[in-house]
C-alpha positions as CSV (number, residue, x, y, z in Angstrom):
1,M,0.0,0.0,0.0
2,A,1.2,3.5,-0.8
3,P,2.6,5.5,2.1
4,I,0.6,8.4,3.6
5,T,2.1,12.0,3.5
6,V,1.4,14.3,6.4
7,N,2.9,17.7,6.8
8,G,5.7,16.9,4.4
9,R,6.6,13.6,6.0
10,R,5.8,10.1,4.5
11,Y,4.6,7.3,6.8
12,A,4.2,3.7,5.8
13,R,0.9,2.0,6.5
14,P,1.3,-0.5,9.4
15,D,0.6,-4.2,9.0
16,R,-0.2,-4.4,12.8
17,P,-1.4,-2.0,15.4
18,V,1.0,0.8,16.4
19,V,0.8,2.2,19.9
20,V,2.7,5.4,20.7
21,V,2.9,6.4,24.4
22,C,3.8,9.9,25.6
23,I,4.9,9.5,29.2
24,D,4.4,13.0,30.5
25,G,7.5,14.3,32.3
26,S,9.6,11.1,31.8
27,E,13.2,12.3,31.8
28,P,15.8,9.7,31.1
29,G,16.5,7.7,34.2
30,Y,13.0,6.8,35.3
31,I,12.6,3.8,33.1
32,E,16.2,2.6,33.7
33,A,15.8,2.9,37.5
34,A,12.5,0.9,37.5
35,A,14.0,-1.8,35.3
36,A,17.0,-2.1,37.6
37,T,14.7,-3.1,40.5
38,G,13.8,-6.4,38.7
39,R,10.1,-5.5,39.1
40,A,9.7,-4.2,35.5
41,P,10.9,-7.0,33.3
42,Y,9.2,-5.8,30.2
43,L,10.8,-2.4,30.3
44,D,14.1,-4.1,31.1
45,R,13.8,-6.1,27.9
46,L,12.9,-3.0,25.9
47,L,16.1,-1.3,27.1
48,K,18.3,-4.4,26.4
49,Q,16.7,-5.9,23.3
50,G,14.6,-3.2,21.6
51,T,15.6,0.3,20.4
52,S,16.5,2.7,23.2
53,R,17.6,6.1,22.2
54,I,17.6,9.7,23.7
55,A,15.7,12.3,21.8
56,D,15.2,16.1,22.1
57,C,11.8,17.5,22.8
58,V,10.5,20.8,21.8
59,V,11.4,24.0,23.8
60,P,9.4,25.3,25.6
61,S,9.4,21.8,27.1
62,F,5.7,21.9,28.1
63,T,2.9,19.5,27.5
64,N,0.8,21.0,24.7
65,P,3.5,22.0,22.3
66,N,5.2,18.6,22.6
67,N,2.1,16.5,22.3
68,L,1.0,18.4,19.2
69,S,4.5,18.1,17.7
70,I,4.4,14.3,18.3
71,V,1.0,13.9,16.7
72,T,1.8,16.2,13.7
73,G,5.4,15.2,13.2
74,V,6.5,18.9,13.0
75,P,7.7,21.6,15.4
76,P,5.5,24.5,16.7
77,A,6.6,26.9,14.0
78,V,4.5,24.7,11.7
79,H,1.6,23.5,13.9
80,G,1.3,26.7,15.9
81,I,0.9,25.4,19.4
82,C,3.8,26.9,21.4
83,G,2.6,26.6,25.0
84,N,-0.2,25.6,27.3
85,Y,-1.1,29.3,27.5
86,F,-0.4,32.4,25.4
87,F,-1.3,36.0,24.8
88,D,-3.7,36.2,21.8
89,R,-2.7,39.5,20.1
90,E,-6.0,39.5,18.0
91,S,-8.3,39.4,21.0
92,G,-5.9,41.1,23.4
93,A,-6.5,38.3,26.0
94,E,-4.4,35.7,27.7
95,V,-5.9,32.3,26.9
96,M,-5.4,28.6,27.3
97,M,-3.9,27.1,24.1
98,N,-6.3,24.2,23.9
99,D,-8.7,25.3,21.2
100,P,-8.4,23.3,18.0
101,K,-8.8,26.5,15.9
102,L,-5.2,27.4,17.1
103,L,-3.8,24.3,15.4
104,R,-2.4,25.2,11.9
105,V,-2.0,21.8,10.4
106,G,-3.7,18.4,10.4
107,T,-2.6,15.5,12.6
108,I,-1.1,12.1,11.6
109,F,-4.3,10.6,12.9
110,K,-6.6,12.5,10.6
111,A,-4.4,11.7,7.5
112,F,-4.5,8.0,8.4
113,Q,-8.2,8.0,9.1
114,D,-8.9,9.7,5.8
115,Q,-7.2,6.7,4.2
116,G,-9.4,4.2,6.1
117,A,-7.3,3.6,9.2
118,S,-8.9,3.3,12.7
119,V,-7.6,5.5,15.5
120,A,-7.9,5.5,19.3
121,I,-6.6,8.4,21.5
122,V,-6.7,8.3,25.3
123,T,-5.3,11.2,27.2
124,A,-5.1,11.7,31.0
125,K,-6.2,15.3,31.1
126,D,-9.1,16.6,29.0
127,K,-7.2,19.8,28.1
128,L,-5.5,17.9,25.2
129,R,-8.4,15.8,23.9
130,K,-9.9,18.3,21.4
131,L,-6.5,19.2,20.0
132,L,-5.4,15.6,19.6
133,G,-8.7,14.6,18.0
134,H,-9.0,17.6,15.8
135,G,-10.5,16.8,12.4
136,L,-11.3,13.2,13.2
137,K,-14.6,11.7,12.3
138,I,-15.6,10.3,15.7
139,G,-17.3,7.0,15.6
140,P,-17.0,3.4,16.8
141,H,-14.4,1.1,15.2
142,S,-17.2,-1.2,14.0
143,V,-17.3,1.3,11.1
144,G,-14.2,1.4,8.9
145,G,-11.9,4.2,9.8
146,G,-13.6,4.9,13.1
147,A,-12.1,7.1,15.8
148,I,-12.3,7.0,19.6
149,C,-11.0,9.9,21.6
150,F,-11.5,10.5,25.3
151,S,-9.7,11.5,28.5
152,S,-9.5,9.5,31.7
153,E,-10.3,12.8,33.5
154,L,-13.8,12.8,32.0
155,A,-14.2,9.2,31.0
156,D,-17.5,8.9,32.8
157,K,-18.9,11.6,30.6
158,A,-17.8,10.1,27.3
159,T,-20.5,9.6,24.7
160,L,-20.7,8.0,21.3
161,P,-21.3,11.2,19.4
162,E,-18.5,13.1,21.2
163,N,-16.0,10.4,21.9
164,G,-16.9,7.4,19.8
165,I,-17.4,5.3,23.0
166,A,-19.6,5.3,26.1
167,D,-19.6,3.6,29.5
168,V,-15.8,3.8,29.6
169,P,-15.4,3.1,33.4
170,A,-17.4,-0.1,32.9
171,L,-15.3,-1.2,30.0
172,V,-12.0,-0.4,31.8
173,G,-13.2,-1.8,35.2
174,M,-12.0,1.3,37.1
175,A,-13.7,4.3,38.6
176,V,-12.6,7.7,37.2
177,P,-9.5,8.6,39.3
178,D,-8.8,11.9,40.9
179,V,-7.0,14.3,38.5
180,Y,-4.2,14.7,41.0
181,S,-3.2,11.0,41.2
182,A,-1.1,8.3,39.6
183,G,-4.4,6.6,38.9
184,L,-5.3,9.1,36.2
185,S,-2.4,7.7,34.1
186,E,-3.1,4.1,35.0
187,F,-6.6,4.6,33.6
188,V,-5.1,5.6,30.3
189,F,-3.1,2.4,30.1
190,A,-5.9,0.2,31.3
191,A,-8.2,1.8,28.7
192,G,-5.6,1.3,26.0
193,V,-5.4,-2.4,26.7
194,K,-9.2,-2.8,26.7
195,L,-9.5,-0.9,23.4
196,M,-6.8,-3.1,21.8
197,E,-8.7,-6.2,22.9
198,R,-12.0,-4.9,21.7
199,A,-11.3,-2.7,18.7
200,R,-7.7,-3.3,17.6
201,P,-7.2,0.2,16.2
202,D,-4.5,0.7,13.5
203,L,-3.0,3.7,15.5
204,M,-3.3,4.3,19.2
205,Y,-2.0,7.2,21.2
206,L,-1.8,7.2,25.0
207,S,-0.8,10.3,26.8
208,T,-0.3,10.4,30.6
209,T,0.0,13.0,33.3
210,D,3.2,14.0,35.0
211,Y,1.7,14.1,38.5
212,I,4.2,11.5,39.7
213,Q,7.3,13.1,38.0
214,H,6.5,16.5,39.5
215,K,6.8,15.0,42.9
216,H,9.2,12.1,42.7
217,A,12.7,11.8,41.1
218,P,13.9,8.8,39.1
219,G,14.7,5.8,41.3
220,T,12.5,6.8,44.2
221,P,10.1,4.2,45.5
222,V,6.9,6.0,44.3
223,A,8.4,6.7,40.9
224,N,9.5,3.0,40.6
225,D,6.0,1.8,41.5
226,F,4.5,4.0,38.8
227,Y,6.8,2.5,36.1
228,V,6.2,-1.0,37.4
229,M,2.5,-0.3,36.9
230,M,3.2,0.8,33.4
231,D,5.3,-2.3,32.7
232,F,2.3,-4.5,33.2
233,Y,0.1,-2.7,30.7
234,L,2.8,-2.3,28.1
235,A,3.6,-6.0,28.2
236,R,-0.1,-6.7,27.5
237,L,-0.2,-4.4,24.5
238,D,3.0,-6.1,23.2
239,S,1.4,-9.5,23.8
240,M,-1.4,-8.6,21.3
241,G,1.2,-8.0,18.6
242,A,1.4,-4.2,18.7
243,I,4.4,-2.1,17.8
244,V,4.9,-0.1,21.0
245,A,6.9,3.1,21.0
246,L,7.6,5.3,24.1
247,T,8.7,8.9,24.3
248,A,8.0,11.9,26.5
249,D,6.8,15.4,26.1
250,H,9.6,16.8,28.4
251,G,11.9,16.0,31.2
252,M,11.8,17.2,34.8
253,N,14.2,18.7,37.3
254,A,14.4,19.9,40.9
255,K,13.7,23.7,41.0
256,H,14.3,24.5,44.6
257,D,16.9,25.8,47.0
258,A,18.7,23.9,49.7
259,A,15.9,24.6,52.1
260,G,13.3,23.1,49.7
261,R,11.8,26.5,48.7
262,P,11.0,27.1,45.0
263,D,13.9,29.0,43.5
264,V,12.1,31.6,41.4
265,I,13.1,34.6,39.2
266,Y,10.1,36.9,39.4
267,L,10.4,38.4,35.9
268,Q,7.3,40.7,36.0
269,E,8.6,42.3,39.2
270,L,11.9,43.0,37.5
271,L,10.3,44.5,34.4
272,D,8.0,46.6,36.5
273,R,11.0,48.0,38.3
274,W,12.9,48.7,35.1
275,L,10.1,49.8,32.8
276,G,7.3,50.9,35.0
277,T,4.5,49.0,36.7
278,A,2.5,46.9,34.3
279,E,4.2,48.4,31.2
280,A,5.4,45.0,30.2
281,R,3.4,41.7,30.2
282,V,5.1,38.4,31.2
283,I,3.4,35.2,29.9
284,L,4.2,31.9,31.5
285,P,3.4,29.2,28.9
286,I,3.4,26.4,31.6
287,T,0.1,27.8,32.9
288,D,-2.8,25.4,32.7
289,P,-5.8,24.4,34.9
290,Y,-3.7,21.9,36.9
291,V,-1.3,24.1,38.8
292,V,-1.3,22.3,42.2
293,H,1.9,20.4,41.5
294,H,3.9,23.3,39.8
295,G,2.2,26.6,40.9
296,A,2.5,27.8,37.2
297,L,6.3,28.0,37.7
298,G,8.4,26.7,34.8
299,S,11.7,27.5,33.1
300,F,10.4,29.3,30.0
301,A,8.8,32.7,29.8
302,T,8.0,35.3,27.1
303,A,7.5,39.0,27.7
304,Y,5.7,41.8,25.7
305,L,7.5,45.1,26.1
306,P,6.0,48.6,25.8
307,D,6.2,50.4,22.5
308,G,9.6,52.1,22.2
309,A,11.4,49.9,24.7
310,D,15.0,49.3,24.0
311,V,14.9,45.5,23.5
312,A,18.6,45.1,23.5
313,A,19.0,46.9,26.7
314,V,16.3,44.9,28.4
315,L,17.8,41.7,27.2
316,K,21.2,42.7,28.6
317,R,19.6,43.3,32.0
318,I,17.7,40.1,32.0
319,A,20.8,38.1,30.9
320,A,22.7,39.5,33.9
321,V,20.1,38.1,36.4
322,P,21.5,35.1,38.3
323,G,19.8,31.9,37.1
324,V,19.0,33.1,33.6
325,E,20.4,30.7,31.0
326,L,19.1,32.5,27.9
327,A,17.5,35.9,27.1
328,L,16.7,36.2,23.4
329,A,14.8,38.6,21.1
330,R,11.7,37.1,19.5
331,A,13.1,36.4,16.1
332,E,16.3,34.7,17.4
333,A,14.4,32.6,19.9
334,C,11.9,31.5,17.3
335,R,14.6,30.5,14.9
336,R,16.5,28.6,17.6
337,F,13.5,26.8,19.0
338,E,11.3,26.6,15.9
339,L,8.4,28.6,17.3
340,P,5.8,30.8,15.6
341,E,6.8,34.4,15.8
342,D,3.3,35.8,15.9
343,R,2.6,33.9,19.1
344,M,5.7,34.9,21.1
345,G,6.4,38.1,23.0
346,D,9.3,40.6,22.2
347,V,11.7,38.6,24.4
348,V,12.1,35.0,25.5
349,V,13.7,34.0,28.7
350,V,14.9,30.5,29.7
351,S,16.1,29.8,33.3
352,A,18.9,27.5,34.3
353,R,18.4,23.8,35.4
354,N,17.3,24.4,38.9
355,K,15.5,27.7,38.5
356,V,12.0,28.7,37.5
357,I,10.5,31.9,36.2
358,G,7.4,33.5,37.8
359,T,5.5,36.7,37.3
360,A,5.2,38.3,40.7
361,R,5.1,36.7,44.1
362,S,1.5,37.7,44.7
363,R,0.3,35.9,41.6
364,H,1.5,32.4,42.4
365,D,-0.4,30.2,44.9
366,L,2.2,27.7,46.1
367,S,0.1,26.3,48.9
368,G,-0.4,23.1,47.0
369,L,3.3,22.3,46.8
370,V,3.7,19.7,49.5
371,E,7.0,18.3,48.1
372,P,9.9,20.5,47.0
373,L,9.2,21.9,43.5
374,R,10.1,19.9,40.4
375,S,9.2,21.4,37.1
376,H,10.2,21.9,33.4
377,G,10.1,24.2,30.4
378,G,13.7,24.9,29.6
379,I,16.6,23.4,27.7
380,S,17.6,21.4,30.8
381,E,14.4,19.4,30.4
382,Q,14.9,18.8,26.6
383,K,16.3,15.2,26.8
384,V,13.7,12.5,26.6
385,P,13.6,8.7,25.9
386,L,12.6,7.3,22.5
387,I,12.1,3.5,22.9
388,V,10.6,0.9,20.6
389,N,9.8,-2.8,21.2
390,R,11.5,-3.6,17.9
391,V,14.9,-3.4,16.3
392,T,15.1,-0.5,13.9
393,D,17.4,0.6,11.1
394,L,18.1,4.1,12.6
395,P,21.8,5.2,12.2
396,D,23.7,5.3,15.4
397,D,24.4,9.0,15.0
398,A,20.9,10.1,14.0
399,R,19.6,13.1,15.9
400,L,16.1,12.3,17.0
401,R,13.3,14.5,18.2
402,N,10.4,13.2,20.2
403,F,8.2,14.1,17.3
404,D,10.0,11.5,15.1
405,V,8.4,8.7,17.1
406,F,5.7,7.9,14.5
407,D,8.3,8.0,11.8
408,V,10.5,5.5,13.7
409,A,7.5,3.2,14.6
410,L,6.0,3.2,11.1
411,N,9.1,3.6,8.8
412,H,12.1,2.1,10.6
413,V,11.0,-1.1,12.4
414,K,12.9,-4.2,11.2
415,E,12.2,-7.1,13.5
416,L,10.6,-8.2,16.7
417,V,13.0,-9.1,19.5
418,V,11.1,-8.3,22.7
419,T,9.0,-11.1,24.3
420,H,6.1,-10.2,26.4
421,A,6.2,-12.9,29.1
422,R,6.4,-11.6,32.6
């Protein structure tokens, strides 16, 4: 069968189901640590017998831009989603970046469905569902080219017209978990297994939440337990003959001082001091409805400066602030990180590995941070795993991006070597 072209990239049609998993916040080290315990035998075999590489994610290393890069196969400069949150110049408002009208290209899923393939998408948080399912003809897989798309967060509200499936908790055998729990991600995997048993879609995408990674570093008992859980479901997907490919939307790092307090650069406060109160506008693209575990503090920010401001002078002052890794003008930042210029401010600021950027102290509610802050967004969270349960023909020196994962799974798989026995 002829390959399918999507956004300038060609993808072979699979002869078996392909499951791509985005493990939210899974920096390199989590999978390896869990495998080393002896309690995650499937992941251990993936590392030793499959394809295990390190890839670069999109910067800003946040959820929305990376998930959309993965499912379109292109960077934000092409698909347009450059954060979880942005300043819409047309409306003059700060808005969540989860409206499908903001997406500038079609997804791999839509292109495959248009050619008769069936698709299943399960995401932990509902904020991604409409973006990931944009353009799909939603309907049960009993009809050729059907599409199922739902979130575990709102699984009990799924309907046939809206999601292509109903009675999801009964199918999965689990109640809908709390949004701030590891269970929200387990529901994604459990649903994926049930859908593979029942519908056997051609393409499946499973996207988790980083609740655990925000609280627990690689190798800690809670983190290991999470990946042991994942090991069980991935082995079941493999046992049904699926090509299974794992990557992440971003990594994660500790962002606190020696006393465990968030280590924050309050950029709005600095710009207010230099340029006048509220003359500049700082946007934190990490912002989303789920701020309990990160307090809207990440390592990437953009700022809109007042008319006539000396951009070079402002950048020089920002660059001199301790903990700032990069301070770039819009055009340079967008070239370097492949971002859409019309959706970025006049300057872009990236903080160092253990620092985060905030607006002003009064605007961040940190009462929900029980553990010391772990967060993401910068260059220091750019490295992520790219793992496949097959041998591939990738050159050893190939630079991989997380949004190459469908290309790898569909175009470069050569043979099965991983067994699924536990």
